[in-house]
N, C-alpha and C positions, 0 to 999 in steps of 0.2 A: 593528121588526125584532127577532125573537127570537134569543136566544143559545142556541147548541147546546153542550151539555156532552159532550165527546168521551169522557170518562172514565166516563161512566154506561153501564153494560152493558145496562140495561134499555131503551135507546132502540131505535128502529126500525131496520130494514135500511137501509144507505146508498142503496140504489136507491129504496126508498120515500121516504126523506127527499129525495132529488134530485127526485123526481116532485112531491112536496108543496111544496118550496121554489121550484123553478124552473118548474114547471108543464109539464115535458115528461118523457117516458119514454125511457130509453136503449134503442135497439134491441139485440136479442140479437147477440153476437159483433161488436159495433160496432167495438171497439178492435182486435180481431185482423184484421178485414177492412180497416179503415182503414190499419193498418200495412203490410199487403201491397200496398194500392193506392199508398200513397205510395212504397214501395220500388220498384214497378215504374216509376213516373214518373221517378224519379231515379236509376235503376239506370245505372251507368256500365259500359260494356262492358270487360272486363278485357283489357289489352294483353298480347300474348305477350311474354315476357321475351326480350330479344335475347341470343343465344347467342354468347359470346366464343369465337373460333376455337381458341385455345390451351387451352380447357377441355373440349374434346370428348373423349370417352373414348380414342379412338385416339391422340390427341396426348398425353394424360396418360400412357398406357402407354409411348410413345416417350420422353418426358421422364424417366419413372421408370427405364427401362432405361439411358438415357444417364448418369444420375446414379450408378447403380450401377456402370456400367462405368468411369466416371471415378474412383470410389472405389477400386475394384479395382486399377485401373492405378497409382494413387497409392500404394497399399500395396505393390504388386509392385515399383515403382521405388524406394521408400524402403528396403525390406529386400533388394533385389536378389535375388529369388527365382530359383533356377535350377532346372533339372530334375533335378540331383543325379547326372548321369551323368559323374563324373570318373573318370579312369583311376586305377590303383593308385599310379603314380608321382606323379601330381598330388596324390592324398590324402597320400601319404607326405611330400612336400615341404611341403604346407600344415600338416600337423600337426607337423613338425619345426620350422618356423619359428616356432611359438608360444613364449610365455614359459616360463621354467623351471618355474613353479609348475603349468603345465598338461601338463607332460610325462607325469606318472604317469597323468592322466586320459586323455590322447590315446593312451598306449600300450595302453590297454584295448581301443580300437577298431581296432587293428592286428592283422591275423592273424599266426600264428606264422611263416608262410612270409615275410612282408614284415618281420619284426621287425628282421633284420640291416640291411636298407636304411634303416629309420627311424632306428636307433640311429647308423648311419654318418652320416646327414644332420644329425642332432642334434649328434653330437660334432664333426663338421667345422665346423658353424656355431658352436658353443661355442668350439673352439679358434681359429678365425679371429677371433672377437670378442675373446678374451683377447690374441691376438697384436697385434691392432690397438691395443688399450689400452696394452700394454707399449711398443709403438713410439712412441706418442704421449707416454708418460712419459719415454722415453729422449730423444726430440727436445726435450721441454721441459727436461730436465736439461742436455742439451748446450748449448741456446741460452742458458740461464741461466749456465752456466760460462763461455761465450764472452764474454757481456756483462760478467761480473765481471772476467775477464782483460783485457778491452780497457779497462775503466775503470782497473784498476791500472797497465796499460802506459802509458795516457795520463799518469797521475800521475808515473811513473818517468821518461818522456821529458821531461816538463816540468821535473823537478828536474835531470836531467842537462843539459838544455839551458841552464838557468840557470847550472850550475856551469861549463859550457863557455864561456859568454859572459863570465862573470866572470873566469875564468882567462885 
């Protein structure tokens, strides 16, 4: 058997070598036609993919709409969004009930006609708060003095009682 040098470029065409070495000629387009014949014999019919009911486009749109609705509802409930149709008296009472730091800012949103009502509500709330604090302080002072006098009275009674018993 002859050795074939594959690196030598001066060799014959592979088809000619095949014919000489094996004694057979390769038919024209043999490999192309054989591949298609083999594929026809083993071709597997493609199965239709089963469609999942909840992935149909109509259902997808319904799911997307419900998710958006839930998010919007959650935001509306979290921030308690109202339509903003409060009466003037409700606005004045709300703005007057805020902290002292916000009074100047809130007074900018009050019309000149309603400024007196705003100030009256604010001053009334402020006076009431200060009066309640003073009343609590007075009650605490009174209770402390009563407790102290009671304790002194108990000491005095105990001393006099001892004197009376001894004498």
